[in-house]
N, C-alpha and C positions, 0 to 999 in steps of 0.2 A: 593717497589712495596711489602706490607704486606702481609699475606692470609692470611685468614679468616676464622674460627673454628669455627664451629657449630655445637652445640645439641639442643634435641629437646624433653623436659622430662626428662633434665637430663639426656640422652642417648644420647651416640657422633653420630649425623651422616655424618661427612665430614670435607675436609679441602679444599676451596675455595685460585681461584686464577683469578685477573682480567676474567672476559667473563667469570665464571663456573659458572654451573649453580645442583645442588639437587633437586626431586623427587619423593615422597614415595603416597602413600598413608595412612590417618591417620581416623584416630573416630570422631566422631562429640563430638564437648563439649571443656571447656576450659582449652590450650593447652602453655607452658611458649615455647618463644625462645629464648637461649641465642647465642652472634654472639662477637667470641671477634676477637683479634687481638696479642696477646703476652701480649698485652701491656694495654689495654682499652674495657671495656665488657661494654657489652648494653642487655637490657632482652625486651622484648615483649611478652603482655599476649597477643595471640591470640583468635578467640571463632568463632568457626569454624562450623560452619550445614549439618546437615544431606543433601549427594548430593552436596553440596557448594566447589568450586575448589579458595582456596587461594594462593596468586601469593604474597610474600615478595619482597623487596629486600633489600639487606644492599651491606652499600660500606663504604671504607677508604677515608676519607677526609682528609684535609688542614686544621688544627686550627688555634687558635689565635697562636701568637709565633712561628708558625713551621717554616713560609721560612727566616728566623728570620732566624733560630738555626742554616738550616741547609743549609747558606750564610756563619753563623763560622764552624760550627764546621760535615758542607757534610753526614745530619745523622736533620730528625727528628722530632714529634709526631704525626700520624697518628689518627685521633678517627672517630671510628666505626658508623652510621650512620642507624636505622633497620627502614620501612619504609611497611605497607601495600596497599597492592596495589589496587588500583579501578575495 
């Protein structure tokens, strides 16, 4: 299990472990969310409307080669995915 480090418009927001969440008010407009697990970085540009509630989901996931590396070395890379929920 790896932590996810979240930043919003270049400002650190927090570190998440499995099942954690962060909630904050933001101004309407275009924003940049960056999430990393200390190995892989992902960025998502988000457009927020006035009075809109935006929910994002960020996850660590196994990718190509992760399981073989885990079986050989006991550890392997986890990849980050961010998506905007409907």
